[in-house]
N, C-alpha and C positions, 0 to 999 in steps of 0.2 A: 492740242495734243498732236503728236507728229503724223499719226494715221489713225483713222477711224476704224478701219478693218471690218466693214459691215459684213456679217454673216459667216466670217470665218469660224466663229466659235460654233455657229449652228451647223455649218458643213461638216466641221470635226465631228460633231456628235453623230451625224448621218453616216460618215465614212466609218465611224466605229461600229455604229449599229449594224451596217452591212457585213461586218467582218465576223460577227459573233453568231455562230450558228447553233450554239447550244443553249441559248437562253430559255429557262424553264418557262413553261405555260404559267400564266398568272390567272387566278381565280377571281371572278367579280365579287362574290361574296355579299350579295344584297338579299337579306331575308325576305321571303315571301314573294320574290318576283318571279318572271318566267324568263329571265335571261339565259343565255347559254352558259355552261359552267366555265368554259374558258373564253378569255379575250383574245383578241389579235395582239401578239406581244409588240412592245414599243420597236424591237428590231425590225419587225415585218413593216410596222406603219412607216417608220423612218426611211426604210428601203423603197418603199412605194412613193413617197415624197420625193426621194432623190430621182428615182426612175422618171416620174412625172417632169421634174425639173430638166432632166437631160433631153427628154424626147419631145416636150411641148415648151419649154421654157417657163413654165410657171406651175403652180400648184393650188387648187382651191379644194374645199372639202365635198363639193360636188362631184369631183372625180372619184371619191371614195365610196365603197359600198356602206350600206347600213352598219352592217357588223363592224367595219373598220372604224368608221366615224364614231360608233358607239364605244368601241374599245378605246379609242383616244380619249373620249369624254370621261369613261370612268377611271382611266389611269391618270388623268389629269385632276381638275377640282369638281368634276360634274357640273360645270356652268356651261349652259347652251345658249348661244346667242341667236335669238329668233327674230328673222325680220318678217313683218307682217304686212298685210293690206286686205282691203275688201276683195271677194272672190270676183275675179274677172277685170280687176283694175289694171289699166294700160299705162304705159309710159310713165312708170315712176320715176325712172332716171331723168326724164325731162321735167318732171313736175314736183320733184321731192321738196324743192324750196317753198312750194305753194300750199302744202298740205296743211290742213287744220285737224290735227289729232283729237280735237274735241267735237268734230262733227260726228253726227250719229253713226255714219257708217263706218268710220274708223274706230270708234269706241267699242262698236259691236264686233268688229273683226278681232279686235285685242281681246275682248272679253271672251269670244269664242275660242280663240287660240288658248288662252288661259284655262278655259274650262276643259278642252281636249287634254290639256297636260295633267290637269288635277284628276280627271277621270282615269287616265291611263296610270298614273303614278299612285292612285289610292290603293293602300293596303289597310285592311280592317286594323283599326287601332293607331294608325300612323298619324291621324289628325291633320293631314296636309290640306291646305287650302290656297286658293289662287294668290292670296296675300303672302303665304309663308314661302311659296316657290320663287317668287320674284326677287331677285338679287340686285338688279339694276334697271332702272326705267328712265326713259328720256321723255321730253316734253315736245321735242321738236322732230326727232327723227323716229320713224315707226319701227322701232327695235325694243325688244325686251330680253334681258338676261335672266334665265331661270335655272333653278336646281332640277336636274333630270338624272335618274338612274336606270330607266328601263329602256331596253332595245325598242319594244313595242311603242313606247311614247315618241322617240325619235323617228321610227319608220312611219308612225300616223302623221307626225308634223311635216316629214318629207312629201308626204302624199297629198296634203292638204293644199287646196287652191288660194287658202288664205295665208299660206307661209311662203315667202321669197326664198328664205334660206334658213337652216338650222345647223349651226356650226359650233364645234367644241372649241369654244374661244380661248380657254385656258391650257390647251395641251401644249402649246410652245414652252411654257415655263416648266413643264414637266418632262420633256421629250428626252432628255439625258436619260439612259438607261439605268443609272445608278439612283436617280430621284424616284420618289413614291408619291402617291396623292397626299401624303401628310407632310411632305418635304420638298420644296420647290427646287429646282436646278439652280443651285445658288451662284457659284462664282462665274463660271465660263460662258454662261449664256446671258445672266441678268446683271452682270456689271461689266459687260464688254464694251470697250472704247472709252472707258472712264479712267480718269486720275492722272492724264499726262498733259494738262494744260499749265504747264509750269514755265517759267522764264527760260529761255534758251540761252545757253551761255556760247560765247564765241562768236556773236554776229558781227560782221565786218562791214564798216561804213564804206559806202561806195560800191560794195559787191553785193551785200544782202538787203542794204537799205541806202537811201539817201535821206538827209534831214531836209524838211520843208518847212516853211513858215507856218505858224509863229515858232514852234518848236516840237515838231512831230516827225515820226518817222513813216516814209513811204516805202512799202514793201518792193523788192527788187522786180516783182512780176508785173506790176501794174503798167509799165511801158509796153509790154506785149501787146497789150490791147488798147493802147492809147488812152488810157484812163486820165493821166495829167493833163492831156490835151483837152479832154472832155470836161474837166473841171473849169476850165475858163468859161464854159456855158452853162453847166449844171453841176450842182452838187447834191441834187435830191431833195431840196427844199420844198416842203408842202406834200410830199408824198408819204403816207403812213405804209410801213412794212411789217407784217408779222412774221416772226420766226417760230416755228413749232419745233421744240427741242426739249433739253433736259433742265431748263431755267436759266438764271442768270446769277452770277456770284454777288452775294450781298456785301462782299468786302472789296469789291473792284469799284473804285470811285469814279472811274471813266463811265459807268453805267449808274452812278449816284450823283452826288453833288456835282462832279466834273462831266456830267453829259454834255452841258453847255459850257464850253470853254474855247478860247482861242477863236478860230474860224467857224466853229461850230455853235450857232446860236439860235436862240428862238424856237427849239424844238422840243418835243415831249418824249418821254418814255413811260411805258405801262408795263408792269410786271404782274402777270396773271398765272393761274394753275388750273389745270384740268385733271391732273394725276390725282387718283384718289387717296385722300389722306396726306397729300403733300403741301407744299409752300412753294412761293415762286422761286425759291432758292435753288441754286444749281449745285447738287451734291456730286456731279459727275465731271464736269468742267467742258463738256462737249458744246453745250448751249451758249456758254461764255465765249469760247473760241470763234463760234460762228457770228455771234453778235459783234466781236471784234472786227472780224474781216468785212463785214457788211456796213457797220453803222459806227465803228470807234470814232470818237471825236478827233478832229485835227486841231490838237491842242497845245499847250504848253508844258506839258510834264514830260516828253521824250517818248510817249508811248505810240503805238501804231495808228495811223489815220486809216479808218474804214474808207471803202471805195464811195458810198453814199453817205458821206460824213454830216450832212445836213438833213437827213430824212427823220421822220418820227419813227418810233420803234415801238412794237409791241412783242414783248417776249412772253411766250406761254411755256410753261413747265407742264409738259403732256406725257413724258416718258422717263423712264428711270436710266435708260442708256440708248446706244444707237441702234440696237437690234429690238424690234418691236414684236415681242412673244408674250408678255404677260396680258392678262385681261386688263389689268389697270393701265397699261400703255395703250392697248388698243382702243379702249373706251376713251382715254385721254386724248388721243390724237383725232378721232372722230369728233370729240366734242370741241377740240381746239378748231377744227375747219368750220363747225357751226359757228363758233365765235367770230372768226374771221369773215364768215359770210354775212353775219348779222351786223358788223360795223361797217356802215357805208363809207367811212374815211379809208378802210383798208384797201389797198390797190392791189399789192403784191403779198403773196405768201411763200415763205421759204421753208422747206423741211429737208434736212440732211440725215434723215432715218428712214430705215426700211427692213424688210423681213423677206423669208423665203415663201411664205404663204400668203394668198390673196386672202385678206380679211374683208368680208362684206360691210361690217360697219364702218371701216375706214372709206372704203369705195362710196358708202352712202353720204360720209360727211363731206367727201371731195366733191361729188356731184352737187351737194347742196351749194357749197361755195362757189362752185364753177358756175352755176346757174344764176348767182348773184354778181357775176362779172369779174371774179377775182382771177388774176394771173398767178399761177402756181408753178413753182419748180421743185422738183424732187431729185434727189441724189441717185444717179444710175448704179451705185454699189461701189464698195470699196473692200478688199481683201487682200489675202496673199496673192501673188501673180497666178498660182496654180488654180485657186478656187475662184479666182475672178474669172479666168476664161472658161471655167467650168460652168459657173453659175449663170453668166450673163446679166442683163439688167433685172434689177430687182423690183419688187412691189413696194409702195404704189407708184413708182416710176414708169410702170409699164401701162398705166392707164392712159387713155388718149386725152383725159381733160388736164392733165399736167404736161410740163415740158421737163423731160429727163436730161440731166447734166451730168458730164464726167470730166475727169482732170486729164491735162496734157502736159508733157515735158516741154522744155524752153527750145527744143529743136524743131518744135512745131509739127512733127510727124508722128510721134509716139505717145500712146496713153501713159499715164503715170503708172509706176510699178505695180500699184495694187488697184488700179481702177477698172471698172467693169465697162465694156463697151457693147453694142449691138445695134440693131435697126431702130430700137425706140429711142436712142440718144438724139436730142435735139440740138443741143449746143454743148460747148467745151469751154473750159478755161485753163490758162497756164498756171501751174501751181507747184511745179518740181522741176529742179534743175538737172539736166542730164549728167552735168559733170561730177557733181558731189552729193546729189540727192537732197539738197537744201529746199525746204518747203517754204510756203507763203507764210508771212508774218502774221500775227493777230495779237489779242491782248489776253494776259494771262489771269489767273483767278484773283490775284492781288498785286498791287505795285505797279511800277511803271516800265519795267523791263519786259520786252515783247516776248510772246511765246511763237512757236510756229505750228502750222496744222496743215494737213495734206489731204489726199484723197477727193474723191467726188463730193464729199462733205463740203470743203471749202470752195471748190469749183461751183457748186450749187449756190452758195452765199454769194460769191462774186458775180454770178450771171443775175440774181435777183437784184443785186445792189445797181448793176448796170440798167436794168428795166427801170429802177427807181429814178436813175438820172435822166433817162429818156423821156419817163411819164412826167417829171418835173417840168421838162422844157415843153411838153405838149399836153398840159393838164386836161384839156377838153377830149383828148383822143379816147377811144374805147380800147379795150384789151387787145383785139385783134390788130389794131393798127400799131399798137406798141410793138408787138412780136414782128410785125411786118417790117418796120424799121429795123429791129435788130437782125432780123434774117437777111435784109438786103446788105446789111453791113458786116456779114460774116464771112468766115473763109470759103465755103463751099455754097455760096449763095445761089449759084446757078445750076448746081448739081450736087444735091445731098448725098453725103457720105453714108455708106452703109453701116459704118461703125461709129463715126464721130457727128453724125447729123449734119447741121450747118456749120459746125465748128466754132473757132474763137469769134466773139463779137468785137468788131473795132468800135469802142464806145465813143470816140469822136465822131466818127462817120455816122453812127446810130444816132446820136444827139443832134447832129447837124448843126447848120449855121444859126 
């Protein structure tokens, strides 16, 4: 697709919310509880989220009062994501990959948290048990999603030493004011960034691409980072890269029978799903476009050659679109990072998705993969130019365990027209022409005519692909040594830029002799 526009729809919703002063008070309506009669309306919740983004650069639910978090909970789907631990446990961030949830102390903590919830939630005759309130449980991460309706339950959980966090995980899918707890916010939030990965008409040979052997197209932007020169020394062979996104098109032969063709040989592709109720198939188009830029085969059909055209690829359908807001996407992304962490062959994980809310289950998943030695790149964010400068770098690219990437124009000084920048950005990649706005080439949902794709999304895929080239040349190197080579080969290697990080990676220099 031409632009991902991460968070544009979400921020539109927030903007509209802040303008509506006359929204009526909503009643909680839970029989037999001790809840307040009125909930904090969505307009005020959304305005608070926006204010936190403006003043601190991020938002998490710990910033909200019990009343506000509960109001978000009951105006969503009433699903609370609870991160638990034994009381007094230290350094879960550094040890999360080593936890045994079947250990007595962890089992006892989980049971105690569920018992607290059932005791708080119990109303005579409702028959609620610990089993009935659990809506999603994990075997690796200490998180359980539960059905909660009472403010007192949320307050008790937040006070407990066995609870790391208690977040209304489903609110984002309902945050548009027109939506209710029985109707998710349909089009503008949960389908955003989809549907545009189609063949790009009017591509000009010599300007938008050059034909390379045996019969593939090299995107116009590759020479800016000396990718063709790097190919003489590395094409990503032997390195497994995971892309966490919206899946892969089942009708694109470049990721089926044609994954090995031409100069792309002997490699593997895996198609997985962590999105609840989904299949590996890409119904959005975004995941397929990321796969094309990163790992498209250098083949014989005239399609786009990806930067790491000999890497092994794992495609994970973890989300429904580019904006991570629904509980299915949040859990899908968290579980995908665990999958990547548990595969010893996976070296690089690329994710061009993001959100305006810091979701702790995703943080847990990323720390799990990080502690397993994975090199992770995340999109800094893409939106309209106005909202891009307003929001800044998005979650989870703000996390220290990942490297945030954004896109640049071919004048090598300006960000792409809708790319986010900020001090958390680590690397950039050229993906937009200054003169006419032409974006980088990729692979469409079907057929051999290239599509184009822009924003920090493709910049992230490009940078992850360069990491695969470097790691293929130095297979014994640890993660930090790969990053060091990339950093030394970047535009601002000796003086990190406050907006663009270390800048564009010279792939030829990073790969070395």
